[in-house]
N, C-alpha and C positions, 0 to 999 in steps of 0.2 A: 591563738596561730599553731598553725600545725609545725611538727617537727620538720618534716621537708620543707614547708614554704620558708623555715629560717634557715634551711640549710642552703636553699637556692637564693635569698638574699644576702647570705654570708657569702656564697660563691661569687655574686655580681658584684658586690662591693669591694670585695678583694679586687678581683679583675679588674676594675674600672679605677681601683684605687692605686694599683701597681701602675698602670697607662699613665694616670697622673702625676703621679711620683717619679716616672722616667723620663715625662717631658719636664716637670721642673728641676731635676737631676740635670738634664740637657741644659735648659736655659742657664742655669748656676754654673756647673762644673766642668761638663763637656765641651761647651761650645764657650762658655764664659759669658757672664754678667755683661761685660762691656759689647761682645760681640753680639749679645742679644739686644741690647740697646739700640746698636746700629741697625740691627736688622728691624727693629720698630720703627725705628725712624723711616728708613726707607719704606716701609708700609704705610707712613701717615699715620701711626697711632700717636694719639693726643700724649704730651709729657712723655715722651718716649723714654727718657730715661728713668722716671718714677713709674711708668706703666709697666716695664719689662720687669722691673725688681717685684712689683705688687703681682703681676701674673705669674712670674717664678714661685714667688712666696705661697700663693694660692694653690698652685699646682702642688708642691712639694709638700706643704706641711697639710693643705687639705686630702692630699691623695693618702697621705699616713693616717689622718683621720678617719677617710673611710675604711683604710684598712683593719683599724681597731674598731671602727664602729664608734668613734667618741665623738661627742658634739656634732652628731651626723646630721641633723637639719641644719646648722650651719655652714659646715662646709659645703653640702650639697647646694644650697643657696648660691655660696661665693664660686662655687666651681662652676655653674651653670650661668651664672653672671656672667665670667671668664670667658665660657667657650660661647656666650652670646656676643662678647667684645669681640673676639677672636673673628667670628664670622662674618662682622659687621666691619671690620679693618682688613682683614685679609682675604675672605674668601668671598664675598658679596659679588654676584654677576659672575663667577668665574664658573657656573655649573655645580656639580655635585662630585665627582670625582676626584679623590687626590690627585692621582696622577696630571691631573690636568688644573690644578690650584685650586681644586673645588673644596667645599665644605663637608664631605660625609664625615671625617674623624670629628670634628668640631661639633657636628649636628650629634653624633651617636654618643660623644662622651656628654655631651650636655641634656640629651635625652635620659640617659642613665641617671645624671645627677638629679635630675628633676624626678625622676620615676624613686628615687631612694628619700628625696625631700618629702613626697608623699608615703611611703611606705614605713619610712624610718629605717633603723638599722637591722632590727630582728633581736630575737631573743639572745643571740651568738656574739654578743657586742660589751662595750664597756657601756654603754647605752641601756643596754637590755641588762645587765648585771644591776645598774642602779635603780632601774623602771621608775616608778613614779616619784623616787628623791630628784629627777631633773626635770623641770620646768616644762620641755616642750612634750614629755610624756603625759604630763596631767590635762594637756589641751588636746592631745591627740583623740580622734574618732577611732584610730586605727589599732585593733587589740593587741596588746604587749604578748 
């Protein structure tokens, strides 16, 4: 994989990771988990007390995982699933634009996570440093 491609994956991974960390942080600390749980309940999320904690944890820890490129396929899959759930619970049927309650942000974040699931973290990452020692690299068809 070329140096340029690895640098671009790094920039995309860090950018997505920062947004996910910010949203997880917001759920836990800015708004507070109790308010987040109430928000999940008002949206009709299943098991809102638990799902709010799970979503916030995936966003906060998974976002950090993307930033460092550590266990990237696991975090990318969980973040994609999280964004799919957010779309289905909070945004479906509300159009595209965030200003109207639409799903543009969760679609973009989910698509980015899905892309990282397919490409991997690239050379400039914890996963890249560990190389073939991590099981997901042995299964990958994408050159490291």
